[in-house]
C-alpha positions in Angstrom: 7.6 31.1 -26.3 5.3 30.1 -29.2 8.3 28.6 -31.0 9.1 26.3 -28.1 5.5 25.2 -27.9 5.5 24.4 -31.6 8.7 22.3 -31.3 7.3 20.3 -28.4 4.0 19.8 -30.3 5.9 18.7 -33.4 8.0 16.3 -31.4 4.8 14.8 -29.8 3.3 14.4 -33.2 6.4 12.7 -34.4 6.4 10.3 -31.5 2.7 9.5 -32.1 3.4 8.8 -35.8 6.3 6.5 -34.8 4.2 4.6 -32.4 1.4 4.3 -34.9 3.8 3.1 -37.6 5.3 0.5 -35.3 1.9 -0.7 -34.2 0.8 -1.0 -37.9 4.0 -2.9 -38.7 3.3 -5.4 -35.9 -0.3 -5.7 -36.9 0.8 -6.5 -40.5 3.3 -9.1 -39.3 0.6 -10.7 -37.2 -1.8 -10.7 -40.1 0.8 -12.3 -42.4 1.5 -15.0 -39.8 -2.2 -15.8 -39.5 -2.5 -16.0 -43.3 0.6 -18.2 -43.6 -0.8 -20.5 -40.9 -4.2 -20.6 -42.6 -2.6 -21.5 -46.0 -0.5 -24.2 -44.4 -3.5 -25.8 -42.7 -5.5 -25.7 -46.0 -2.6 -27.3 -47.8 -2.2 -30.0 -45.2 -5.9 -30.7 -45.4 -5.7 -31.0 -49.2 -2.7 -33.3 -49.0 -4.4 -35.5 -46.5 -6.9 -36.4 -49.2 -4.0 -37.8 -51.2 -1.6 -39.8 -49.0 0.1 -41.3 -52.0 1.3 -37.8 -52.9 2.9 -37.4 -49.5 4.7 -40.7 -49.8 5.9 -39.9 -53.4 7.1 -36.5 -52.3 9.0 -38.0 -49.4 10.7 -40.6 -51.7 11.6 -37.9 -54.2 13.1 -35.7 -51.6 15.0 -38.6 -50.0 16.4 -39.6 -53.4 17.5 -36.0 -54.2 19.3 -35.7 -50.9 21.0 -39.0 -51.4 22.2 -37.9 -54.9 23.5 -34.6 -53.6 25.5 -36.3 -50.9 26.9 -38.9 -53.3 28.4 -36.3 -55.7 32.2 -36.1 -55.6 33.8 -33.2 -53.8 35.3 -30.7 -56.1 
């Protein structure tokens, strides 16, 4: 009878560990998302101080896309 009780207890511990691990993974994903959002907001604030950089970056990106689409097909 003790063996059955030990197996049930071990299974319950395993389930608890799995739930805890899943909860920790979700918490880390949420934390990473918050950090990413915060970094993006900070970057946007810094770029807002230099609107000419935004325009220059837009032009460079547009020119690069145009060049890529103008390359001959191989």
